[in-house]
mmCIF file of the C-alpha atoms, coordinates in Angstrom:
data_MODEL
# 
_entry.id   MODEL 
# 
loop_
_atom_site.group_PDB 
_atom_site.id 
_atom_site.type_symbol 
_atom_site.label_atom_id 
_atom_site.label_alt_id 
_atom_site.label_comp_id 
_atom_site.label_asym_id 
_atom_site.label_entity_id 
_atom_site.label_seq_id 
_atom_site.pdbx_PDB_ins_code 
_atom_site.Cartn_x 
_atom_site.Cartn_y 
_atom_site.Cartn_z 
_atom_site.occupancy 
_atom_site.B_iso_or_equiv 
_atom_site.pdbx_formal_charge 
_atom_site.auth_seq_id 
_atom_site.auth_comp_id 
_atom_site.auth_asym_id 
_atom_site.auth_atom_id 
_atom_site.pdbx_PDB_model_num 
ATOM 1  C CA . MET A 1 1  ? -15.811 181.742 70.444 1.00 0.00 ? 1  MET A CA 1 
ATOM 2  C CA . ASN A 1 2  ? -16.570 184.884 68.476 1.00 0.00 ? 2  ASN A CA 1 
ATOM 3  C CA . ILE A 1 3  ? -13.903 187.455 67.567 1.00 0.00 ? 3  ILE A CA 1 
ATOM 4  C CA . THR A 1 4  ? -14.912 190.947 66.462 1.00 0.00 ? 4  THR A CA 1 
ATOM 5  C CA . ILE A 1 5  ? -12.383 193.503 65.260 1.00 0.00 ? 5  ILE A CA 1 
ATOM 6  C CA . TYR A 1 6  ? -13.367 197.158 65.096 1.00 0.00 ? 6  TYR A CA 1 
ATOM 7  C CA . SER A 1 7  ? -11.342 198.894 62.418 1.00 0.00 ? 7  SER A CA 1 
ATOM 8  C CA . THR A 1 8  ? -11.327 201.781 59.988 1.00 0.00 ? 8  THR A CA 1 
ATOM 9  C CA . SER A 1 9  ? -11.194 201.494 56.225 1.00 0.00 ? 9  SER A CA 1 
ATOM 10 C CA . SER A 1 10 ? -7.534  202.564 56.079 1.00 0.00 ? 10 SER A CA 1 
ATOM 11 C CA . CYS A 1 11 ? -6.027  200.953 59.204 1.00 0.00 ? 11 CYS A CA 1 
ATOM 12 C CA . SER A 1 12 ? -2.932  198.981 58.199 1.00 0.00 ? 12 SER A CA 1 
ATOM 13 C CA . THR A 1 13 ? -2.378  197.791 61.779 1.00 0.00 ? 13 THR A CA 1 
ATOM 14 C CA . CYS A 1 14 ? -5.899  196.387 61.743 1.00 0.00 ? 14 CYS A CA 1 
ATOM 15 C CA . GLN A 1 15 ? -5.086  194.470 58.573 1.00 0.00 ? 15 GLN A CA 1 
ATOM 16 C CA . SER A 1 16 ? -1.942  193.090 60.224 1.00 0.00 ? 16 SER A CA 1 
ATOM 17 C CA . LEU A 1 17 ? -4.095  191.859 63.104 1.00 0.00 ? 17 LEU A CA 1 
ATOM 18 C CA . CYS A 1 18 ? -6.530  190.212 60.676 1.00 0.00 ? 18 CYS A CA 1 
ATOM 19 C CA . ASP A 1 19 ? -3.610  188.557 58.877 1.00 0.00 ? 19 ASP A CA 1 
ATOM 20 C CA . TRP A 1 20 ? -2.221  187.275 62.196 1.00 0.00 ? 20 TRP A CA 1 
ATOM 21 C CA . LEU A 1 21 ? -5.602  185.822 63.216 1.00 0.00 ? 21 LEU A CA 1 
ATOM 22 C CA . HIS A 1 22 ? -6.022  184.170 59.810 1.00 0.00 ? 22 HIS A CA 1 
ATOM 23 C CA . LYS A 1 23 ? -2.488  182.711 59.980 1.00 0.00 ? 23 LYS A CA 1 
ATOM 24 C CA . ASN A 1 24 ? -3.324  181.237 63.388 1.00 0.00 ? 24 ASN A CA 1 
ATOM 25 C CA . GLY A 1 25 ? -6.590  179.702 62.175 1.00 0.00 ? 25 GLY A CA 1 
ATOM 26 C CA . PHE A 1 26 ? -9.105  182.050 63.795 1.00 0.00 ? 26 PHE A CA 1 
ATOM 27 C CA . ASP A 1 27 ? -12.279 183.252 62.131 1.00 0.00 ? 27 ASP A CA 1 
ATOM 28 C CA . TYR A 1 28 ? -13.323 186.807 62.918 1.00 0.00 ? 28 TYR A CA 1 
ATOM 29 C CA . THR A 1 29 ? -15.766 189.519 61.999 1.00 0.00 ? 29 THR A CA 1 
ATOM 30 C CA . LYS A 1 30 ? -14.287 192.853 60.942 1.00 0.00 ? 30 LYS A CA 1 
ATOM 31 C CA . LYS A 1 31 ? -16.454 195.928 61.497 1.00 0.00 ? 31 LYS A CA 1 
ATOM 32 C CA . ILE A 1 32 ? -15.542 199.212 59.847 1.00 0.00 ? 32 ILE A CA 1 
ATOM 33 C CA . THR A 1 33 ? -16.316 202.207 62.046 1.00 0.00 ? 33 THR A CA 1 
ATOM 34 C CA . ASP A 1 34 ? -15.575 205.136 59.737 1.00 0.00 ? 34 ASP A CA 1 
ATOM 35 C CA . THR A 1 35 ? -18.091 204.295 57.026 1.00 0.00 ? 35 THR A CA 1 
ATOM 36 C CA . ASP A 1 36 ? -21.056 203.025 59.058 1.00 0.00 ? 36 ASP A CA 1 
ATOM 37 C CA . GLN A 1 37 ? -22.674 205.178 61.749 1.00 0.00 ? 37 GLN A CA 1 
ATOM 38 C CA . ALA A 1 38 ? -24.399 202.224 63.454 1.00 0.00 ? 38 ALA A CA 1 
ATOM 39 C CA . THR A 1 39 ? -21.069 200.376 63.716 1.00 0.00 ? 39 THR A CA 1 
ATOM 40 C CA . MET A 1 40 ? -19.412 203.511 65.144 1.00 0.00 ? 40 MET A CA 1 
ATOM 41 C CA . GLU A 1 41 ? -22.158 203.773 67.781 1.00 0.00 ? 41 GLU A CA 1 
ATOM 42 C CA . GLU A 1 42 ? -21.726 200.081 68.623 1.00 0.00 ? 42 GLU A CA 1 
ATOM 43 C CA . PHE A 1 43 ? -17.955 200.589 68.923 1.00 0.00 ? 43 PHE A CA 1 
ATOM 44 C CA . MET A 1 44 ? -18.356 203.635 71.174 1.00 0.00 ? 44 MET A CA 1 
ATOM 45 C CA . ALA A 1 45 ? -20.717 201.705 73.450 1.00 0.00 ? 45 ALA A CA 1 
ATOM 46 C CA . ILE A 1 46 ? -18.343 198.764 73.923 1.00 0.00 ? 46 ILE A CA 1 
ATOM 47 C CA . ASN A 1 47 ? -14.840 200.293 73.851 1.00 0.00 ? 47 ASN A CA 1 
ATOM 48 C CA . ASP A 1 48 ? -14.503 201.349 77.518 1.00 0.00 ? 48 ASP A CA 1 
ATOM 49 C CA . GLY A 1 49 ? -13.277 204.782 76.401 1.00 0.00 ? 49 GLY A CA 1 
ATOM 50 C CA . PHE A 1 50 ? -10.522 203.525 74.080 1.00 0.00 ? 50 PHE A CA 1 
ATOM 51 C CA . ILE A 1 51 ? -11.160 205.222 70.753 1.00 0.00 ? 51 ILE A CA 1 
ATOM 52 C CA . GLY A 1 52 ? -8.272  203.794 68.732 1.00 0.00 ? 52 GLY A CA 1 
ATOM 53 C CA . VAL A 1 53 ? -8.297  200.827 66.383 1.00 0.00 ? 53 VAL A CA 1 
ATOM 54 C CA . PRO A 1 54 ? -7.851  197.976 66.162 1.00 0.00 ? 54 PRO A CA 1 
ATOM 55 C CA . PHE A 1 55 ? -10.136 197.144 69.051 1.00 0.00 ? 55 PHE A CA 1 
ATOM 56 C CA . THR A 1 56 ? -10.866 193.452 69.455 1.00 0.00 ? 56 THR A CA 1 
ATOM 57 C CA . VAL A 1 57 ? -13.663 191.808 71.404 1.00 0.00 ? 57 VAL A CA 1 
ATOM 58 C CA . ILE A 1 58 ? -13.341 188.074 72.047 1.00 0.00 ? 58 ILE A CA 1 
ATOM 59 C CA . THR A 1 59 ? -16.580 186.525 73.272 1.00 0.00 ? 59 THR A CA 1 
ATOM 60 C CA . GLU A 1 60 ? -16.409 183.047 74.745 1.00 0.00 ? 60 GLU A CA 1 
ATOM 61 C CA . ASP A 1 61 ? -19.248 180.561 74.352 1.00 0.00 ? 61 ASP A CA 1 
ATOM 62 C CA . ASP A 1 62 ? -20.279 181.282 77.969 1.00 0.00 ? 62 ASP A CA 1 
ATOM 63 C CA . GLY A 1 63 ? -20.625 185.005 77.161 1.00 0.00 ? 63 GLY A CA 1 
ATOM 64 C CA . LYS A 1 64 ? -17.415 186.154 78.876 1.00 0.00 ? 64 LYS A CA 1 
ATOM 65 C CA . GLN A 1 65 ? -15.777 188.968 76.927 1.00 0.00 ? 65 GLN A CA 1 
ATOM 66 C CA . THR A 1 66 ? -12.132 189.941 76.658 1.00 0.00 ? 66 THR A CA 1 
ATOM 67 C CA . LYS A 1 67 ? -11.353 193.314 75.108 1.00 0.00 ? 67 LYS A CA 1 
ATOM 68 C CA . VAL A 1 68 ? -7.971  194.064 73.557 1.00 0.00 ? 68 VAL A CA 1 
ATOM 69 C CA . SER A 1 69 ? -6.944  197.600 72.622 1.00 0.00 ? 69 SER A CA 1 
ATOM 70 C CA . GLY A 1 70 ? -4.504  197.982 69.764 1.00 0.00 ? 70 GLY A CA 1 
ATOM 71 C CA . TYR A 1 71 ? -2.364  195.246 68.248 1.00 0.00 ? 71 TYR A CA 1 
ATOM 72 C CA . ASP A 1 72 ? -1.307  193.735 71.575 1.00 0.00 ? 72 ASP A CA 1 
ATOM 73 C CA . LEU A 1 73 ? -0.043  190.246 70.683 1.00 0.00 ? 73 LEU A CA 1 
ATOM 74 C CA . ALA A 1 74 ? 0.633   189.270 74.299 1.00 0.00 ? 74 ALA A CA 1 
ATOM 75 C CA . ALA A 1 75 ? -2.945  190.078 75.315 1.00 0.00 ? 75 ALA A CA 1 
ATOM 76 C CA . LEU A 1 76 ? -4.355  188.387 72.211 1.00 0.00 ? 76 LEU A CA 1 
ATOM 77 C CA . LYS A 1 77 ? -2.294  185.236 72.779 1.00 0.00 ? 77 LYS A CA 1 
ATOM 78 C CA . ALA A 1 78 ? -3.429  185.089 76.401 1.00 0.00 ? 78 ALA A CA 1 
ATOM 79 C CA . ALA A 1 79 ? -7.076  185.591 75.481 1.00 0.00 ? 79 ALA A CA 1 
ATOM 80 C CA . LEU A 1 80 ? -6.896  183.001 72.714 1.00 0.00 ? 80 LEU A CA 1 
ATOM 81 C CA . GLN A 1 81 ? -4.856  180.587 74.857 1.00 0.00 ? 81 GLN A CA 1 
ATOM 82 C CA . LEU A 1 82 ? -1.902  180.432 72.466 1.00 0.00 ? 82 LEU A CA 1 
# 
């Protein structure tokens, strides 16, 4: 499983999400959209029109992706089978 969080450099909600993932033993990659144009373009291509952060993409080993908009603990728990 691969977890990618799209964030901005000043998003406190994004940091709360990262803290929650860390506390629950999940590794993740955090990508900052407001300081890297290539990351912003990647985010815009994958976000299904949701332009807010945090935006989380959970990719299973079989390639299936689950996308979570915002800090939605219920959706994250379901996607991570917690």
